N, C-alpha and C positions, 0 to 999 in steps of 0.2 A: 504494499499499501504505499510504504513512505517512499517518497523522490529526491534524488539530491537538488535540484534547484528549481527556484519558482518562474511559471512559465508564463509569459506575456500573453493576455488572452486580448486578443485584436486583429493587427493585421493577419489574415488568412488562417492561420492557426495558431501564433504565438503556445505552439503545443509541443509533445514530444515528436520530433521527425527523427528516421533514420536519411542521411545524405552521403552519397558517394561521389567523388569526382577524381578522375584519373588525368594525366597530360593530354590525351589521346582522345578522351570521349568526356568531356564535360557535362555531361546531361545527368541531372539529378535525380533519385529514386525516393520512393514514398511507401512507408509500410502501409499493405492492405487493412491493418487493423485502427491506422489514424484515420483513415476516408472511412470507416465505416458509420453511415451516418445514424445507428441506433445506439452507437457508445458514447462513452464520457469518458473526460478523465479526472483521475485523481490527482489534484495537484497541492503542492506544499508551499505553505507562504509564511515564513518564520514558526513553522512548528503547528502550524493550523493547515489540517487537510481537510478538502473538501472534494466535489464532483462537480466538473463544469461541462457542458457542452461547449467544444472548441467551436469557433466559427467555422473552420474548415468542415466539420462534420454537420452543425448546424445550415451552415450554406447547400450541403450536399442534401440532405433530408429536404431543403425548401424546392429544390429542384429535382427529387425524385416525385416530389408531390405535387406540386406545381410547376408546368412547362410555361406558363408566362410570366415575364420578368419585370417586375413592377420597378421601373426605376426612381418611381416617385416617393419609393419608399425611403430612400438615400439624403443624407445629410448634404443641401447643394454645397458644391466646391468654392460656389462665392460667399459662402460662409466664413470661410477660412481666415479672412483677413480681419476679422472681428476679435479674432480669439489672442488677446495679449498680455495674459498672465498664464504662469506654469501652471495654473488650477485648470482654467478653458483650454488650454494646448493638451494638455496631458488625458483630460477627461473626452476630450474631442479626437484624440490621436486612435482612441480604442475604438470610438464609434468611427472614423474613417476607415481604420482597419477592417472592420465587420463591410462596410460598405464592398470595398475593394476587394472582398474575397466574393461577397453575391454577383458584382460584377462580372468581375473574372471566371465565375462558372459558367455563367451563363454567357459566355464568349463576346462580350462588351468593351469590344479592342479598344473604343474610343473612350471610353467611359473609365475604363480598366488603367491608359494612360494617364489620363486626367486626375484619377483618383490617386494614382501612385505620386504622382507630381506635388498633389496636394500634401501625401504624406510626407514625402520628402523635406517638404516646406517645413512644416511641423516641427520632424524630428530635429531638424536644421535650428529652428527657435528654441528648442529645449537643450540645444548643446549637444545633440547625438547625431551631429552630422557623420561620423565616422561608421554606423553603421551602413551608409548609403555612400559606399566610396568606390571608386574606379572599379573594384573588382566586385564587388554588388551588378555594377551597369554592365560590366563585361558577362556575368554568368545570367542576369536577366537576359540580356540581347541572344545569347546563345539558346536560351531554351525558352524564347517568346512563343515559338509556335506547339510547344508541351505542358499543357495545363498544369497537371502535377508537377511537373520540375518549377514552373512560376511559383505555384505556392509554396513550395520550397524554398526556394531562392529568399525571397521576401521575409518568409517567417525564420530564416536564420539571421537576417539583418537585424528582424524586432528582437531575435534571442541574445546578439550582441549589444544592443541598446539598452536590452533587460541586464547583461551583467556592469554595464558601464553605470547603471542608473545604482546597483546594489554595492558594487565596488566605490561608489562615490557618495555612499550613506545617502542616496536620495530615495529610499524607499517610498516617502509617501507619494511620489509622482508615479512610481511604480505602478501603488496602488490604484490610483485616478485612472492609468488606463488600462488597468484590469477592469475596474467597475465601468468604464464606460463601453469596452468592448462587450460585456454580460449585459448591459441596459440596450444596447442595439442588435445584440442577437436576440434577448426576448423581446424586443420590439418586433422585430420581423416576426416572429414563432405566435405573437399574439395577432398580429395584423393579418397574417397569410393563416391562420386559424378562423378568423373569420371572413375569412374572402374565399376561403377550400374546404371550410367544415372537416378537416383534417384530424382523424383522432390522434394520430401522431404527431402533428404538432401539440396538441393538448396534454400528452403526453409528458412531452417536453418539458412543456410551463410547469406543469406538477410537479415534476420531480426538483424543481428548483428552490425550496424553501430552505433548505438546509444552507444551500449556496450564499441564497440571501443575509440570513443568519450571521453566515462567517463574514461575507463581507462589507455587513455594517461593521462587527467586532473590528476589521482590518481599517476600515476608515475609522474609529474612535481613535485605534489606537495610534495612527499616523494621522493626526488631525492638528497638522501644523500651524499653529496660531489661530487655532477654530475656524480654518476656513472650509471644512468640511461639515462645517454645524448644519448648514439649511440642508445639505445635500443628505445628511443624516436623519434628519427629521423627517425629509419626504421617502427613503428607503424603510425608515421605521414605519410611516403609514401605511407603505405597499406590504409590508409583514404582515399585518394586520389583515388585509386580503388574502394572504396565503394560507393563513392560519382557517380558513374556511374550508382548506383541501384536506381530503381524509384518504389516507394510503391506506390500500386494501394487500395484505401478504398472504400470499395461496403456497404452502408448503407442499413439499415433491419431495419423493426420496434423491438423495444424490447419485449420480452416476459414479462409479468408481471403476477404474481399468487398472488392476492389480500389476501389470506386466510394464505399462508405463509409467507408475506409480501416480495417478493423475485422478483425481476428482471433481467432477464436472456437475455444479448446482443447477437446481432445473426446477427451484421455486420458482413464482410469478410474484411482481407488484404491479398493481394496478391504483389510479389515481380517480378519485370523484371529487365534482366538483360542480354547481351550476353554471349556468348560462350569466345568470347575473355577479357571480365570484370573476366568471373570466372577464367579463365586461367591467367589472372594478377596475381588474387587475389590468388591463389594457389601457384601460382610461387614466390610471395613474403611472403606468410606465410612461406612454406620450407625454403628459405632464412634466415629469422629471427628463425626458428627455428634450422636451421643447424649451426648459429653463436652463439647458446645458447647452443646448445649439445656438439658441436666440442669441 
């Protein structure tokens, strides 16, 4: 369960990836497990472990359920010039990262390039321009026709940014990027649940109560100069609506393979919540997001 590094939730994955690169073949590869839209990641932030849907997985779930690209869901790139504090830049970096993942998976080349440029601009403003250096651009250009590889290349850049933030004792900034990415991913899930009536999206929303609890704790712990106060209040109010979700656990006998010394769990978990609860969560998330991107 415990992993050794905090992985930024935002641009494309901010997740655990496997990457190979040689002098003759600079194409990157991605683990099939990482791009499984039904799975989540167990992520560690200063000893706090919680399960999150990575934006890569949420975007893949979106694409597998909805063939329609909804560009109006994204934070307009024209907003980027308004973000002139570390607080607003960090939150919106997480948001723009999830947007970039969404546009990329729908093969929206123009939008992908524009959102990548916007992300690069914000990372530079945050003093993280080293993550998007010449090496990054070279890898990105050589993999531009390979969707999975593009996701890895950009994800690696953000992992480098995360390491820089942690080593520079800027965990408050890192926590805000995490929060922004989670908010945008859940915003997509809520909006598309209403558009598609997908039970998969609804389940993804239902499983996020504990994640939200942990994010609130992190925001409190790294509340530099009390700048997170308003956001903590909004997220705490969102948690009130999440408390209306009921989790149902169904036990099933585990399956053991003695030869492989492996046990496979067969239990299932489902979530029950009313249309009113879904609407409350969706409305509160939209208000939080609007307060961040406006």
